[in-house]
mmCIF file as Biopython writes it, N, C-alpha, C and O atoms, coordinates in Angstrom:
data_model
#
loop_
_atom_site.group_PDB
_atom_site.id
_atom_site.type_symbol
_atom_site.label_atom_id
_atom_site.label_alt_id
_atom_site.label_comp_id
_atom_site.label_asym_id
_atom_site.label_entity_id
_atom_site.label_seq_id
_atom_site.pdbx_PDB_ins_code
_atom_site.Cartn_x
_atom_site.Cartn_y
_atom_site.Cartn_z
_atom_site.occupancy
_atom_site.B_iso_or_equiv
_atom_site.auth_seq_id
_atom_site.auth_asym_id
_atom_site.pdbx_PDB_model_num
ATOM 1   N N  . MET A ? 1  ? -33.427 -41.343 -15.531 1.0 0.0 1  A 1 
ATOM 2   C CA . MET A ? 1  ? -32.092 -40.848 -15.204 1.0 0.0 1  A 1 
ATOM 3   C C  . MET A ? 1  ? -31.677 -41.341 -13.803 1.0 0.0 1  A 1 
ATOM 4   O O  . MET A ? 1  ? -32.455 -41.302 -12.850 1.0 0.0 1  A 1 
ATOM 5   N N  . LYS A ? 2  ? -30.432 -41.801 -13.724 1.0 0.0 2  A 1 
ATOM 6   C CA . LYS A ? 2  ? -29.943 -42.331 -12.449 1.0 0.0 2  A 1 
ATOM 7   C C  . LYS A ? 2  ? -29.615 -41.210 -11.482 1.0 0.0 2  A 1 
ATOM 8   O O  . LYS A ? 2  ? -29.134 -40.143 -11.864 1.0 0.0 2  A 1 
ATOM 9   N N  . LYS A ? 3  ? -29.884 -41.481 -10.249 1.0 0.0 3  A 1 
ATOM 10  C CA . LYS A ? 3  ? -29.540 -40.539 -9.187  1.0 0.0 3  A 1 
ATOM 11  C C  . LYS A ? 3  ? -28.084 -40.790 -8.776  1.0 0.0 3  A 1 
ATOM 12  O O  . LYS A ? 3  ? -27.708 -41.918 -8.456  1.0 0.0 3  A 1 
ATOM 13  N N  . LYS A ? 4  ? -27.283 -39.744 -8.788  1.0 0.0 4  A 1 
ATOM 14  C CA . LYS A ? 4  ? -25.878 -39.896 -8.398  1.0 0.0 4  A 1 
ATOM 15  C C  . LYS A ? 4  ? -25.760 -39.943 -6.886  1.0 0.0 4  A 1 
ATOM 16  O O  . LYS A ? 4  ? -26.386 -39.155 -6.177  1.0 0.0 4  A 1 
ATOM 17  N N  . SER A ? 5  ? -24.968 -40.853 -6.411  1.0 0.0 5  A 1 
ATOM 18  C CA . SER A ? 5  ? -24.764 -40.961 -4.967  1.0 0.0 5  A 1 
ATOM 19  C C  . SER A ? 5  ? -23.372 -40.459 -4.609  1.0 0.0 5  A 1 
ATOM 20  O O  . SER A ? 5  ? -22.498 -40.346 -5.469  1.0 0.0 5  A 1 
ATOM 21  N N  . CYS A ? 6  ? -23.184 -40.169 -3.365  1.0 0.0 6  A 1 
ATOM 22  C CA . CYS A ? 6  ? -21.883 -39.683 -2.892  1.0 0.0 6  A 1 
ATOM 23  C C  . CYS A ? 6  ? -20.833 -40.786 -2.895  1.0 0.0 6  A 1 
ATOM 24  O O  . CYS A ? 6  ? -19.634 -40.512 -2.928  1.0 0.0 6  A 1 
ATOM 25  N N  . ASN A ? 7  ? -21.290 -42.028 -2.862  1.0 0.0 7  A 1 
ATOM 26  C CA . ASN A ? 7  ? -20.376 -43.163 -2.762  1.0 0.0 7  A 1 
ATOM 27  C C  . ASN A ? 7  ? -19.918 -43.688 -4.121  1.0 0.0 7  A 1 
ATOM 28  O O  . ASN A ? 7  ? -19.336 -44.771 -4.194  1.0 0.0 7  A 1 
ATOM 29  N N  . GLU A ? 8  ? -20.168 -42.943 -5.196  1.0 0.0 8  A 1 
ATOM 30  C CA . GLU A ? 8  ? -19.863 -43.440 -6.532  1.0 0.0 8  A 1 
ATOM 31  C C  . GLU A ? 8  ? -18.366 -43.702 -6.729  1.0 0.0 8  A 1 
ATOM 32  O O  . GLU A ? 8  ? -17.999 -44.695 -7.358  1.0 0.0 8  A 1 
ATOM 33  N N  . GLY A ? 9  ? -17.503 -42.837 -6.208  1.0 0.0 9  A 1 
ATOM 34  C CA . GLY A ? 9  ? -16.066 -42.992 -6.415  1.0 0.0 9  A 1 
ATOM 35  C C  . GLY A ? 9  ? -15.378 -43.819 -5.347  1.0 0.0 9  A 1 
ATOM 36  O O  . GLY A ? 9  ? -14.178 -44.074 -5.454  1.0 0.0 9  A 1 
ATOM 37  N N  . ASP A ? 10 ? -16.090 -44.242 -4.331  1.0 0.0 10 A 1 
ATOM 38  C CA . ASP A ? 10 ? -15.468 -44.939 -3.213  1.0 0.0 10 A 1 
ATOM 39  C C  . ASP A ? 10 ? -14.771 -46.247 -3.573  1.0 0.0 10 A 1 
ATOM 40  O O  . ASP A ? 10 ? -13.696 -46.505 -3.031  1.0 0.0 10 A 1 
ATOM 41  N N  . PRO A ? 11 ? -15.315 -47.095 -4.459  1.0 0.0 11 A 1 
ATOM 42  C CA . PRO A ? 11 ? -14.587 -48.338 -4.773  1.0 0.0 11 A 1 
ATOM 43  C C  . PRO A ? 11 ? -13.191 -48.075 -5.345  1.0 0.0 11 A 1 
ATOM 44  O O  . PRO A ? 11 ? -12.255 -48.820 -5.054  1.0 0.0 11 A 1 
ATOM 45  N N  . TYR A ? 12 ? -13.047 -47.037 -6.144  1.0 0.0 12 A 1 
ATOM 46  C CA . TYR A ? 12 ? -11.734 -46.703 -6.697  1.0 0.0 12 A 1 
ATOM 47  C C  . TYR A ? 12 ? -10.799 -46.220 -5.598  1.0 0.0 12 A 1 
ATOM 48  O O  . TYR A ? 12 ? -9.627  -46.595 -5.548  1.0 0.0 12 A 1 
ATOM 49  N N  . LEU A ? 13 ? -11.333 -45.387 -4.725  1.0 0.0 13 A 1 
ATOM 50  C CA . LEU A ? 13 ? -10.531 -44.889 -3.608  1.0 0.0 13 A 1 
ATOM 51  C C  . LEU A ? 13 ? -10.109 -46.023 -2.686  1.0 0.0 13 A 1 
ATOM 52  O O  . LEU A ? 13 ? -8.968  -46.066 -2.226  1.0 0.0 13 A 1 
ATOM 53  N N  . TYR A ? 14 ? -11.027 -46.935 -2.420  1.0 0.0 14 A 1 
ATOM 54  C CA . TYR A ? 14 ? -10.736 -48.083 -1.565  1.0 0.0 14 A 1 
ATOM 55  C C  . TYR A ? 14 ? -9.666  -48.963 -2.193  1.0 0.0 14 A 1 
ATOM 56  O O  . TYR A ? 14 ? -8.752  -49.425 -1.510  1.0 0.0 14 A 1 
ATOM 57  N N  . LYS A ? 15 ? -9.783  -49.193 -3.509  1.0 0.0 15 A 1 
ATOM 58  C CA . LYS A ? 15 ? -8.799  -50.018 -4.209  1.0 0.0 15 A 1 
ATOM 59  C C  . LYS A ? 15 ? -7.424  -49.363 -4.162  1.0 0.0 15 A 1 
ATOM 60  O O  . LYS A ? 15 ? -6.415  -50.029 -3.928  1.0 0.0 15 A 1 
ATOM 61  N N  . TRP A ? 16 ? -7.395  -48.047 -4.387  1.0 0.0 16 A 1 
ATOM 62  C CA . TRP A ? 16 ? -6.122  -47.325 -4.345  1.0 0.0 16 A 1 
ATOM 63  C C  . TRP A ? 16 ? -5.521  -47.399 -2.947  1.0 0.0 16 A 1 
ATOM 64  O O  . TRP A ? 16 ? -4.321  -47.631 -2.799  1.0 0.0 16 A 1 
ATOM 65  N N  . TYR A ? 17 ? -6.348  -47.203 -1.919  1.0 0.0 17 A 1 
ATOM 66  C CA . TYR A ? 17 ? -5.893  -47.251 -0.529  1.0 0.0 17 A 1 
ATOM 67  C C  . TYR A ? 17 ? -5.365  -48.636 -0.176  1.0 0.0 17 A 1 
ATOM 68  O O  . TYR A ? 17 ? -4.353  -48.769 0.512   1.0 0.0 17 A 1 
ATOM 69  N N  . LEU A ? 18 ? -6.065  -49.671 -0.656  1.0 0.0 18 A 1 
ATOM 70  C CA . LEU A ? 18 ? -5.655  -51.043 -0.390  1.0 0.0 18 A 1 
ATOM 71  C C  . LEU A ? 18 ? -4.310  -51.342 -1.053  1.0 0.0 18 A 1 
ATOM 72  O O  . LEU A ? 18 ? -3.439  -51.965 -0.446  1.0 0.0 18 A 1 
ATOM 73  N N  . GLU A ? 19 ? -4.144  -50.895 -2.302  1.0 0.0 19 A 1 
ATOM 74  C CA . GLU A ? 19 ? -2.876  -51.110 -3.006  1.0 0.0 19 A 1 
ATOM 75  C C  . GLU A ? 19 ? -1.740  -50.363 -2.317  1.0 0.0 19 A 1 
ATOM 76  O O  . GLU A ? 19 ? -0.626  -50.875 -2.208  1.0 0.0 19 A 1 
ATOM 77  N N  . LEU A ? 20 ? -2.029  -49.155 -1.855  1.0 0.0 20 A 1 
ATOM 78  C CA . LEU A ? 20 ? -1.021  -48.376 -1.143  1.0 0.0 20 A 1 
ATOM 79  C C  . LEU A ? 20 ? -0.622  -49.069 0.154   1.0 0.0 20 A 1 
ATOM 80  O O  . LEU A ? 20 ? 0.558   -49.134 0.497   1.0 0.0 20 A 1 
ATOM 81  N N  . GLY A ? 21 ? -1.619  -49.588 0.873   1.0 0.0 21 A 1 
ATOM 82  C CA . GLY A ? 21 ? -1.347  -50.301 2.112   1.0 0.0 21 A 1 
ATOM 83  C C  . GLY A ? 21 ? -0.510  -51.550 1.889   1.0 0.0 21 A 1 
ATOM 84  O O  . GLY A ? 21 ? 0.394   -51.838 2.673   1.0 0.0 21 A 1 
ATOM 85  N N  . MET A ? 22 ? -0.799  -52.291 0.831   1.0 0.0 22 A 1 
ATOM 86  C CA . MET A ? 22 ? -0.039  -53.508 0.537   1.0 0.0 22 A 1 
ATOM 87  C C  . MET A ? 22 ? 1.397   -53.166 0.159   1.0 0.0 22 A 1 
ATOM 88  O O  . MET A ? 22 ? 2.329   -53.842 0.594   1.0 0.0 22 A 1 
ATOM 89  N N  . SER A ? 23 ? 1.583   -52.120 -0.647  1.0 0.0 23 A 1 
ATOM 90  C CA . SER A ? 23 ? 2.945   -51.766 -1.040  1.0 0.0 23 A 1 
ATOM 91  C C  . SER A ? 23 ? 3.732   -51.230 0.153   1.0 0.0 23 A 1 
ATOM 92  O O  . SER A ? 23 ? 4.938   -51.460 0.249   1.0 0.0 23 A 1 
ATOM 93  N N  . MET A ? 24 ? 3.064   -50.518 1.065   1.0 0.0 24 A 1 
ATOM 94  C CA . MET A ? 24 ? 3.745   -50.046 2.271   1.0 0.0 24 A 1 
ATOM 95  C C  . MET A ? 24 ? 4.136   -51.217 3.162   1.0 0.0 24 A 1 
ATOM 96  O O  . MET A ? 24 ? 5.205   -51.212 3.771   1.0 0.0 24 A 1 
ATOM 97  N N  . LYS A ? 25 ? 3.266   -52.218 3.235   1.0 0.0 25 A 1 
ATOM 98  C CA . LYS A ? 25 ? 3.557   -53.406 4.039   1.0 0.0 25 A 1 
ATOM 99  C C  . LYS A ? 25 ? 4.768   -54.144 3.460   1.0 0.0 25 A 1 
ATOM 100 O O  . LYS A ? 25 ? 5.656   -54.566 4.202   1.0 0.0 25 A 1 
ATOM 101 N N  . LYS A ? 26 ? 4.798   -54.298 2.126   1.0 0.0 26 A 1 
ATOM 102 C CA . LYS A ? 26 ? 5.939   -54.957 1.479   1.0 0.0 26 A 1 
ATOM 103 C C  . LYS A ? 26 ? 7.215   -54.170 1.706   1.0 0.0 26 A 1 
ATOM 104 O O  . LYS A ? 26 ? 8.268   -54.752 1.963   1.0 0.0 26 A 1 
ATOM 105 N N  . LEU A ? 27 ? 7.129   -52.840 1.614   1.0 0.0 27 A 1 
ATOM 106 C CA . LEU A ? 27 ? 8.299   -51.999 1.824   1.0 0.0 27 A 1 
ATOM 107 C C  . LEU A ? 27 ? 8.815   -52.111 3.251   1.0 0.0 27 A 1 
ATOM 108 O O  . LEU A ? 27 ? 10.025  -52.161 3.476   1.0 0.0 27 A 1 
ATOM 109 N N  . THR A ? 28 ? 7.904   -52.150 4.209   1.0 0.0 28 A 1 
ATOM 110 C CA . THR A ? 28 ? 8.284   -52.287 5.611   1.0 0.0 28 A 1 
ATOM 111 C C  . THR A ? 28 ? 8.985   -53.618 5.865   1.0 0.0 28 A 1 
ATOM 112 O O  . THR A ? 28 ? 9.998   -53.667 6.562   1.0 0.0 28 A 1 
ATOM 113 N N  . ILE A ? 29 ? 8.443   -54.698 5.297   1.0 0.0 29 A 1 
ATOM 114 C CA . ILE A ? 29 ? 9.053   -56.020 5.450   1.0 0.0 29 A 1 
ATOM 115 C C  . ILE A ? 29 ? 10.430  -56.041 4.799   1.0 0.0 29 A 1 
ATOM 116 O O  . ILE A ? 29 ? 11.378  -56.596 5.354   1.0 0.0 29 A 1 
ATOM 117 N N  . LEU A ? 30 ? 10.535  -55.433 3.621   1.0 0.0 30 A 1 
ATOM 118 C CA . LEU A ? 30 ? 11.810  -55.383 2.910   1.0 0.0 30 A 1 
ATOM 119 C C  . LEU A ? 30 ? 12.849  -54.614 3.713   1.0 0.0 30 A 1 
ATOM 120 O O  . LEU A ? 30 ? 13.993  -55.054 3.829   1.0 0.0 30 A 1 
ATOM 121 N N  . LEU A ? 31 ? 12.459  -53.469 4.267   1.0 0.0 31 A 1 
ATOM 122 C CA . LEU A ? 31 ? 13.386  -52.685 5.087   1.0 0.0 31 A 1 
ATOM 123 C C  . LEU A ? 31 ? 13.796  -53.441 6.341   1.0 0.0 31 A 1 
ATOM 124 O O  . LEU A ? 31 ? 14.951  -53.372 6.761   1.0 0.0 31 A 1 
ATOM 125 N N  . TYR A ? 32 ? 12.854  -54.163 6.941   1.0 0.0 32 A 1 
ATOM 126 C CA . TYR A ? 32 ? 13.155  -54.948 8.142   1.0 0.0 32 A 1 
ATOM 127 C C  . TYR A ? 32 ? 14.176  -56.034 7.821   1.0 0.0 32 A 1 
ATOM 128 O O  . TYR A ? 32 ? 15.155  -56.208 8.547   1.0 0.0 32 A 1 
ATOM 129 N N  . LEU A ? 33 ? 13.943  -56.767 6.727   1.0 0.0 33 A 1 
ATOM 130 C CA . LEU A ? 33 ? 14.876  -57.831 6.335   1.0 0.0 33 A 1 
ATOM 131 C C  . LEU A ? 33 ? 16.242  -57.253 5.990   1.0 0.0 33 A 1 
ATOM 132 O O  . LEU A ? 33 ? 17.275  -57.830 6.329   1.0 0.0 33 A 1 
ATOM 133 N N  . LEU A ? 34 ? 16.236  -56.119 5.320   1.0 0.0 34 A 1 
ATOM 134 C CA . LEU A ? 34 ? 17.492  -55.480 4.948   1.0 0.0 34 A 1 
ATOM 135 C C  . LEU A ? 34 ? 18.266  -55.047 6.183   1.0 0.0 34 A 1 
ATOM 136 O O  . LEU A ? 34 ? 19.479  -55.247 6.253   1.0 0.0 34 A 1 
ATOM 137 N N  . SER A ? 35 ? 17.581  -54.456 7.160   1.0 0.0 35 A 1 
ATOM 138 C CA . SER A ? 35 ? 18.267  -54.018 8.374   1.0 0.0 35 A 1 
ATOM 139 C C  . SER A ? 35 ? 18.795  -55.205 9.164   1.0 0.0 35 A 1 
ATOM 140 O O  . SER A ? 35 ? 19.873  -55.124 9.752   1.0 0.0 35 A 1 
ATOM 141 N N  . CYS A ? 36 ? 18.048  -56.313 9.187   1.0 0.0 36 A 1 
ATOM 142 C CA . CYS A ? 36 ? 18.515  -57.512 9.890   1.0 0.0 36 A 1 
ATOM 143 C C  . CYS A ? 36 ? 19.762  -58.076 9.222   1.0 0.0 36 A 1 
ATOM 144 O O  . CYS A ? 36 ? 20.703  -58.481 9.906   1.0 0.0 36 A 1 
ATOM 145 N N  . SER A ? 37 ? 19.776  -58.105 7.892   1.0 0.0 37 A 1 
ATOM 146 C CA . SER A ? 37 ? 20.934  -58.656 7.195   1.0 0.0 37 A 1 
ATOM 147 C C  . SER A ? 37 ? 22.142  -57.742 7.354   1.0 0.0 37 A 1 
ATOM 148 O O  . SER A ? 37 ? 23.266  -58.227 7.483   1.0 0.0 37 A 1 
ATOM 149 N N  . ILE A ? 38 ? 21.932  -56.438 7.347   1.0 0.0 38 A 1 
ATOM 150 C CA . ILE A ? 38 ? 23.037  -55.498 7.548   1.0 0.0 38 A 1 
ATOM 151 C C  . ILE A ? 38 ? 23.598  -55.649 8.961   1.0 0.0 38 A 1 
ATOM 152 O O  . ILE A ? 38 ? 24.812  -55.607 9.161   1.0 0.0 38 A 1 
ATOM 153 N N  . GLU A ? 39 ? 22.719  -55.823 9.927   1.0 0.0 39 A 1 
ATOM 154 C CA . GLU A ? 39 ? 23.156  -55.992 11.316  1.0 0.0 39 A 1 
ATOM 155 C C  . GLU A ? 39 ? 23.996  -57.251 11.474  1.0 0.0 39 A 1 
ATOM 156 O O  . GLU A ? 39 ? 25.025  -57.233 12.149  1.0 0.0 39 A 1 
ATOM 157 N N  . SER A ? 40 ? 23.558  -58.351 10.849  1.0 0.0 40 A 1 
ATOM 158 C CA . SER A ? 40 ? 24.314  -59.600 10.985  1.0 0.0 40 A 1 
ATOM 159 C C  . SER A ? 40 ? 25.666  -59.500 10.280  1.0 0.0 40 A 1 
ATOM 160 O O  . SER A ? 40 ? 26.658  -60.040 10.769  1.0 0.0 40 A 1 
ATOM 161 N N  . VAL A ? 41 ? 25.715  -58.823 9.146   1.0 0.0 41 A 1 
ATOM 162 C CA . VAL A ? 41 ? 26.987  -58.632 8.432   1.0 0.0 41 A 1 
ATOM 163 C C  . VAL A ? 41 ? 27.922  -57.765 9.274   1.0 0.0 41 A 1 
ATOM 164 O O  . VAL A ? 41 ? 29.120  -58.036 9.359   1.0 0.0 41 A 1 
ATOM 165 N N  . ALA A ? 42 ? 27.370  -56.722 9.893   1.0 0.0 42 A 1 
ATOM 166 C CA . ALA A ? 42 ? 28.186  -55.841 10.736  1.0 0.0 42 A 1 
ATOM 167 C C  . ALA A ? 42 ? 28.736  -56.605 11.943  1.0 0.0 42 A 1 
ATOM 168 O O  . ALA A ? 42 ? 29.891  -56.414 12.325  1.0 0.0 42 A 1 
ATOM 169 N N  . GLN A ? 43 ? 27.920  -57.461 12.537  1.0 0.0 43 A 1 
ATOM 170 C CA . GLN A ? 43 ? 28.386  -58.248 13.685  1.0 0.0 43 A 1 
ATOM 171 C C  . GLN A ? 43 ? 29.476  -59.219 13.256  1.0 0.0 43 A 1 
ATOM 172 O O  . GLN A ? 43 ? 30.463  -59.396 13.970  1.0 0.0 43 A 1 
ATOM 173 N N  . ASP A ? 44 ? 29.308  -59.851 12.094  1.0 0.0 44 A 1 
ATOM 174 C CA . ASP A ? 44 ? 30.331  -60.767 11.591  1.0 0.0 44 A 1 
ATOM 175 C C  . ASP A ? 44 ? 31.626  -60.014 11.317  1.0 0.0 44 A 1 
ATOM 176 O O  . ASP A ? 44 ? 32.715  -60.504 11.616  1.0 0.0 44 A 1 
ATOM 177 N N  . PHE A ? 45 ? 31.500  -58.826 10.751  1.0 0.0 45 A 1 
ATOM 178 C CA . PHE A ? 45 ? 32.682  -58.027 10.415  1.0 0.0 45 A 1 
ATOM 179 C C  . PHE A ? 45 ? 33.410  -57.580 11.679  1.0 0.0 45 A 1 
ATOM 180 O O  . PHE A ? 45 ? 34.641  -57.573 11.727  1.0 0.0 45 A 1 
ATOM 181 N N  . CYS A ? 46 ? 32.649  -57.210 12.693  1.0 0.0 46 A 1 
ATOM 182 C CA . CYS A ? 46 ? 33.276  -56.747 13.944  1.0 0.0 46 A 1 
ATOM 183 C C  . CYS A ? 46 ? 33.907  -57.904 14.722  1.0 0.0 46 A 1 
ATOM 184 O O  . CYS A ? 46 ? 34.854  -57.698 15.480  1.0 0.0 46 A 1 
ATOM 185 N N  . SER A ? 47 ? 33.386  -59.117 14.536  1.0 0.0 47 A 1 
ATOM 186 C CA . SER A ? 47 ? 33.907  -60.243 15.300  1.0 0.0 47 A 1 
ATOM 187 C C  . SER A ? 47 ? 35.103  -60.915 14.611  1.0 0.0 47 A 1 
ATOM 188 O O  . SER A ? 47 ? 35.680  -61.853 15.162  1.0 0.0 47 A 1 
ATOM 189 N N  . LEU A ? 48 ? 35.477  -60.453 13.429  1.0 0.0 48 A 1 
ATOM 190 C CA . LEU A ? 48 ? 36.637  -61.024 12.757  1.0 0.0 48 A 1 
ATOM 191 C C  . LEU A ? 48 ? 37.917  -60.691 13.538  1.0 0.0 48 A 1 
ATOM 192 O O  . LEU A ? 48 ? 38.053  -59.583 14.056  1.0 0.0 48 A 1 
ATOM 193 N N  . PRO A ? 49 ? 38.838  -61.629 13.622  1.0 0.0 49 A 1 
ATOM 194 C CA . PRO A ? 49 ? 40.085  -61.332 14.309  1.0 0.0 49 A 1 
ATOM 195 C C  . PRO A ? 49 ? 40.911  -60.328 13.493  1.0 0.0 49 A 1 
ATOM 196 O O  . PRO A ? 49 ? 40.961  -60.402 12.265  1.0 0.0 49 A 1 
ATOM 197 N N  . GLU A ? 50 ? 41.551  -59.398 14.192  1.0 0.0 50 A 1 
ATOM 198 C CA . GLU A ? 50 ? 42.347  -58.395 13.499  1.0 0.0 50 A 1 
ATOM 199 C C  . GLU A ? 50 ? 43.655  -59.030 12.991  1.0 0.0 50 A 1 
ATOM 200 O O  . GLU A ? 50 ? 44.253  -59.864 13.671  1.0 0.0 50 A 1 
ATOM 201 N N  . PRO A ? 51 ? 44.078  -58.630 11.815  1.0 0.0 51 A 1 
ATOM 202 C CA . PRO A ? 51 ? 45.366  -59.157 11.304  1.0 0.0 51 A 1 
ATOM 203 C C  . PRO A ? 51 ? 46.534  -58.630 12.126  1.0 0.0 51 A 1 
ATOM 204 O O  . PRO A ? 51 ? 46.521  -57.483 12.572  1.0 0.0 51 A 1 
ATOM 205 N N  . LYS A ? 52 ? 47.565  -59.492 12.329  1.0 0.0 52 A 1 
ATOM 206 C CA . LYS A ? 52 ? 48.706  -59.107 13.156  1.0 0.0 52 A 1 
ATOM 207 C C  . LYS A ? 52 ? 49.762  -58.395 12.340  1.0 0.0 52 A 1 
ATOM 208 O O  . LYS A ? 52 ? 50.796  -57.999 12.879  1.0 0.0 52 A 1 
#
């Protein structure tokens, strides 16, 4: 009979943590790009000449 160790579930936990970290990293990059594009659109909109 095999002796159960405390580390038996760790690979699953590590994989889940790694996947969570990668998705958070992608989300952060996506939010950063989105905020940069919104900022540039806002600057372009504010710099447009007003109609007379």
